[in-house]
C-alpha positions, -999 to +999 in steps of 0.1 A: +158+333+565+132+306+565+098+312+548+067+290+552+030+292+550+002+275+567-035+272+561-053+287+591-085+269+602-094+292+632-123+316+629-111+342+655-080+363+656-068+346+688-072+312+672-052+319+641-025+337+661-022+306+683-020+284+652+009+305+638+028+307+671+024+270+677+036+263+642+067+285+649+073+267+682+069+232+667+094+241+640+120+255+664+117+291+654+107+303+689+108+294+725+076+284+744+069+318+760+065+332+725+030+318+721+015+337+751+037+367+744+022+370+708-014+367+721-008+392+748+009+417+725-020+415+700-045+422+728-026+454+738-014+465+704-036+451+676-019+445+642-049+444+618-045+467+588-071+474+561-055+482+528-080+505+511-072+504+474-093+516+445-095+480+434-088+448+453-088+462+489-077+436+515-069+431+551-036+420+565-023+415+601+014+417+610+017+403+645+049+400+664+062+396+700+094+400+720+124+391+698+140+376+729+118+345+724+129+340+688+155+313+681+156+315+643+145+343+620+116+334+597+085+347+579+054+326+583+024+334+562-010+323+574-039+321+551-073+317+567-100+297+550-122+328+551-115+363+564-109+366+601-118+396+622-089+414+639-088+447+658-074+476+638-038+488+642-051+523+637-080+521+661-082+492+685-119+497+689-125+490+652-126+456+637-115+447+602-115+415+581-081+400+575-072+380+544-036+371+554-014+371+585+023+377+581+042+365+612+077+380+612+101+363+636+132+385+641+159+385+668+159+423+671+134+451+668+153+470+642+146+441+618+109+444+624+109+482+619+127+479+586+104+450+575+073+471+582+087+501+563+094+479+532+059+463+534+040+496+533+051+501+497+043+465+488+007+468+501-002+491+472+013+467+446-014+452+423+005+419+422+006+416+460-031+424+463-039+398+437-017+372+454-033+378+488-068+377+475-062+346+454-046+329+485-015+323+464+010+316+493+040+310+471+036+343+452+028+363+483+059+351+501+080+357+469+068+393+467+074+398+504+110+385+501+116+405+469+106+438+485+120+435+520+157+443+524+179+424+548+155+400+563 
């Protein structure tokens, strides 16, 4: 599975999602309908998640769209220049600040479910929190790949 990261310049959730989806399209990971599908899914089912830890709390978004538009499985990490406001996964009327966006491109929904399950443990890991808050893309991706099974 491919892993990459990009520096996100957008200041709004829709902008950074479009950047990530366009990157995936330009690199052949997805088909063209994926871009709009990702934006639409985020509007209906927001993916922002605040990780409230005693120290080093952070925000992360884990967007995805129909796996039927995915050509090649990949993880693309997006790191915004400054935190971006997303709607909360837990309460779509709430907004939270996101420090990193993890775009998982899988060809079936079982892969996404397993990935999310593995990530929930990683979110409490001190090394992961530090890597996200330090904007250390290589370390963040390394930790994601180490903790997730079968991606």
